[in-house]
Every structure is written in structure tokens, then in C-alpha cells.
C-alpha positions in Angstrom: 11.6 -8.8 22.3 11.8 -11.0 19.3 13.9 -10.4 16.8 13.1 -8.3 13.4 10.3 -9.0 11.1 10.0 -8.2 8.1 7.2 -5.2 7.4 5.4 -4.7 4.0 8.1 -4.7 1.3 6.2 -4.0 -2.1 7.6 -0.1 -3.1 11.0 0.9 -4.9 13.7 0.2 -3.7 15.0 0.8 -0.3 16.2 3.9 0.6 19.5 3.7 2.2 20.0 4.0 5.9 22.9 5.0 8.1 25.6 7.6 7.5 24.5 10.5 4.4 20.7 8.6 4.3 18.2 10.8 2.6 15.2 11.3 4.1 12.1 14.3 3.2 10.2 15.5 6.1 6.4 15.5 5.4 3.9 17.4 7.3 0.3 17.6 6.6 -0.9 21.7 6.3 -3.8 23.9 5.7 -5.6 21.8 7.5 -7.8 25.0 9.4 -10.8 25.3 7.8 -12.4 29.7 7.4 -11.2 31.1 10.8 -9.9 27.9 12.1 -7.0 27.1 12.0 -5.3 24.2 13.2 -1.7 23.6 12.0 1.3 26.4 12.3 1.9 25.7 8.6 4.1 28.7 8.6 6.4 27.4 10.6 6.5 23.6 9.8 7.6 25.0 6.3 10.1 26.1 7.5 11.6 22.9 8.5 9.8 20.5 6.4 11.1 19.3 2.6 7.1 18.5 1.9 3.7 20.0 2.5 1.1 17.4 2.3 -2.3 20.1 1.9 -5.9 19.8 2.4 -7.9 20.5 -0.6 -11.1 20.9 1.1 -12.5 17.4 2.1 -11.3 16.6 5.3 -10.1 20.6 5.8 -8.6 23.4 3.6 -10.3 25.8 1.9 -9.3 28.4 -1.6 -8.0 30.6 0.9 -5.8 28.4 2.8 -4.4 26.2 -0.3 -3.4 30.2 -2.0 -1.5 30.7 1.0 -0.3 27.1 1.9 1.2 27.4 -1.3 1.9 31.0 -2.1 4.5 29.9 0.9 5.7 26.6 0.0 7.5 28.0 -3.4 9.0 30.8 -0.9 10.6 28.2 0.2 11.5 26.6 -1.7 8.9 23.7 -0.1 8.0 20.7 -2.3 3.3 21.0 -2.5 2.1 17.8 -1.8 -2.4 16.8 -2.6 -2.9 15.5 0.6 -6.6 14.1 -0.7 -9.4 12.7 1.4 -13.1 11.4 2.0 -15.5 14.2 1.7 -15.6 14.8 5.0 -14.8 18.3 6.9 -17.2 16.8 9.9 -14.5 14.0 10.7 -11.8 15.0 9.7 -11.6 12.8 7.1 -11.0 10.3 9.8 -14.6 8.3 9.9 -15.3 4.9 8.0 -17.0 5.8 4.0 -17.8 3.3 1.6 -17.7 6.2 -2.1 -18.0 3.7 -5.1 -14.7 3.3 -6.9 -15.8 5.7 -10.6 -17.1 8.5 -7.5 -14.2 8.2 -5.4 -11.7 8.6 -8.4 -13.6 11.5 -9.7 -12.9 13.3 -6.3 -9.5 12.6 -6.3 -9.0 13.9 -9.4 -11.2 17.1 -8.2 -8.8 17.9 -5.2 -6.0 17.6 -7.0 -6.8 19.7 -9.6 -7.7 22.1 -7.4 -4.1 22.1 -5.6 -2.6 22.2 -9.0 -4.5 26.0 -10.1 -3.1 27.7 -6.9 0.2 26.2 -7.1 0.9 27.5 -10.2 -0.4 30.2 -9.6 2.0 30.3 -6.3 5.2 29.4 -9.7 4.8 26.3 -8.3 3.2 22.8 -9.2 1.5 19.0 -7.2 4.8 17.0 -7.2 2.8 14.3 -5.4 -0.4 12.7 -4.0 -0.8 11.5 -0.1 -4.5 9.9 0.4 -5.2 11.2 4.6 -7.2 9.8 6.9 -9.6 6.8 6.6 -8.4 7.0 3.0 -5.1 6.2 3.6 -5.2 3.7 5.6 -8.8 1.6 3.9 -6.4 1.9 0.8 -3.3 -0.1 2.8 -5.6 -3.2 1.9 -8.7 -2.4 0.1 -7.4 -3.3 -3.9 -10.6 -1.6 -5.2 -10.5 2.3 -3.3 -6.2 2.2 -4.2 -6.9 1.8 -8.0 -9.8 4.2 -7.8 -7.1 6.3 -5.9 -4.8 6.0 -8.6 -7.4 6.5 -11.6 -8.1 9.7 -9.9 -4.3 10.7 -10.2 -3.9 9.9 -13.0 -6.5 11.5 -14.9 -5.6 14.9 -13.2 -2.4 13.8 -15.5 1.3 13.5 -15.5 2.9 11.2 -13.5 3.1 12.1 -10.2 4.6 10.0 -7.5 2.0 8.7 -5.0 2.9 8.8 -1.0 2.2 5.7 0.9 2.7 2.9 3.6 5.0 0.4 2.3 3.5 -2.7 1.2 0.4 -1.1 0.6 -2.0 -2.1 -2.1 -2.2 1.4 -2.4 1.6 1.9 -4.1 0.9 -1.5 -5.2 -1.9 -0.1 -7.8 0.2 2.9 -8.7 3.4 0.7 -9.9 1.1 -0.9 -11.9 -0.8 2.4 -13.7 3.2 3.0 -13.7 3.7 6.0 -11.3 6.3 6.4 -9.2 6.1 5.4 -5.3 7.5 6.7 -2.3 7.4 4.4 0.8 6.6 6.6 4.1 7.2 6.4 7.7 5.6 7.9 10.9 7.5 9.6 13.3 4.7 9.6 16.2 2.3 6.7 15.1 2.4 3.1 16.4 3.4 0.8 14.7 1.9 -3.9 14.5 4.1 -6.1 14.2 2.1 -6.8 10.5 4.4 -3.3 10.0 0.9 -1.6 9.3 -0.3 1.7 11.7 -2.2 0.9 14.9 -5.9 2.3 14.6 -6.2 5.5 16.3 -9.2 4.5 18.4 -6.2 1.9 20.8 -4.3 2.8 23.5 -1.3 3.9 22.7 -1.3 4.6 19.1 -0.2 7.4 18.8 3.6 8.7 20.4 2.8 11.6 22.6 6.5 11.7 24.2 8.7 14.3 21.7 12.1 12.4 23.5 10.2 8.9 21.7 9.2 10.3 19.1 12.6 12.1 18.2 14.2 9.0 19.1 11.8 6.6 16.3 12.8 9.1 14.1 16.4 8.8 13.6 16.1 4.9 14.4 14.3 4.4 11.7 16.5 7.0 8.9 19.2 4.9 10.3 18.6 1.8 11.1 15.0 1.3 9.2 13.7 -0.1 12.2 10.9 0.8 14.8 9.7 -1.4 17.5 6.1 -1.9 17.3 3.6 -1.4 20.4 3.7 -5.5 20.4 7.0 -5.3 21.5 8.4 -6.9 18.1 11.5 -5.1 16.0 9.5 -4.1 12.6 11.8 -3.6 9.4 10.5 0.0 8.3 12.2 1.0 4.8 11.1 4.8 3.8 12.3 7.6 1.7 10.0 10.3 3.8 8.8 10.5 7.6 5.9 12.7 8.4 4.9 14.5 10.7 1.9 15.1 12.0 1.1 18.6 11.3 -2.0 18.6 13.7 -0.3 17.6 17.6 0.5 20.0 20.1 3.6 21.8 19.7 4.4 20.0 15.7 6.5 23.4 15.2 8.6 23.4 17.7 9.6 19.0 18.1 9.4 19.2 13.5 12.6 21.6 14.4 13.9 18.8 17.1 13.6 15.5 14.4 14.8 17.8 11.8 18.2 18.6 14.0 18.3 15.0 15.6 18.3 13.6 12.0 21.5 16.0 10.4 23.6 15.5 13.5 22.9 11.8 13.2 24.3 12.5 9.8 21.0 11.8 8.3 19.8 14.5 4.5 17.2 15.7 4.4 15.8 16.6 1.6 12.8 16.9 -1.3 12.6 13.1 -2.9 10.9 15.4 -6.2 
């Protein structure tokens, strides 16, 4: 195993690490559709500090959006718009080529739709995070990243953008004057370059709960993670993502939060 390698570093000043460090916990919520329920929204909302709410393009529907916003408001959880490509059939995980102007409009549409429900619940949309294929595309694709940012700007307000450190998305957001929030993933494997291993690659998703908990604490405390290929990678993040669609997600989220707090990490929202 080699010594530490520095992952992408573009973005805001890294969060402090070690005892007393602050870390937001975010999860993808509201990812059902109609009669189908994918995530245990109520249980996860009692653990996380930020909720990435599906806005109807990869998952979610009006009633689900309303319910999640209402419960998040009750519990003091921040509401974020989880925007994606228009891909209900593929859960937003299929590669798509969307013209930049059209993509910007679709981002604005999704943020606006969620904002109506959030405000009706007595809260508001406080950040934006792309989902799935769009998230991964905007790590390296400057044009698609700029389109996402244009859509956020059109939605109004200086909404923070949540994304991978060093991504074109966060670079574009910073240039546009939007706050940026760096993110790490508790249950996704990393490449030596500090990016996420594609889901089609064996080992891309970390399934062992013990490993997920240990990785979470190490990323918060030491700002580091071991890549799938063995290298040590710097991962400096203010928010940690816990996927809501994994089996036993709520129980795992409780274990992660308890372990972080036991390690002296302050679990609190970034907004």
C-alpha cells in the first residue's frame, strides 16, 4: 500500500477533522413512486441532518415530496433538492445526453417543484444535489456542470451545491458565486483519483456494515479513505452521504451516527 495521495481539492476550505469536527449526514429520500416505496423515509429522517428529496425525475411524486417535506420540517432536518436526468425507468442511473439549455430548465423545474412543498410545510429548499448519472457526469463534464448551476441560479437564491470535491460541478458553482459543500460517501468505493468507482464495477458498493461504519469514522476523523485498489486517498468533506436504498439503511445510519458521535464528531447540518 502506498502513502497518502491527495484527491481532488478544489472547493471550500476543508472541514476540520478529529474530535470536535462537524459533519452533516445526508441521505436520499422520497425515492418511491405512486404505490411503490423504496426508502424508509421516516426512520432515516430521525437520524440524518439533511434530506436529499427526489423531485420526480428519477423517483418521487407530488404526494411523496409533500410527506417528506412535512416530516423533515417537524424534525428540523434540512431539505435539499435531489435533481436528476429525466429517467424514471432507469432510476436516474443511465447515461444521457441532454442539451445544456434543456438540462438547465429541468433543474429549475425540479427545484421549483420541491420548493412549493417545502414552503407549504414551513421550511424551504436549502441546497441542491445531483443524483446518479448526473452527479457522476458533472464530476468531469464542464458543460453539463455549468447547465446544472445555471438551473440552480434560475431557481433563485444562493442555494449551496453539494458535490464531490474537485468536481467540475463545484468549480462551476464557485465561479457563479454559489456556496459549495464537499461530500463523501460512506458506502461507495473510491478510485485512487478520489472519484467514485462506477457502480457496474465489482466492489463499487460497500456492503459490510462494519466496514461502512469504520470508513465513516475514518473519513470524519482522518479525512482519508482506502481506494478500491489499495491507495490512501484524501477525502475532505463537510457532508457524508448514507444511501437510503440499501438494505437496512435506517439501522446502518443509526450505527454510523452513534459511532461518529462516540468519536467526538459533531453531527450537524451544514446550512
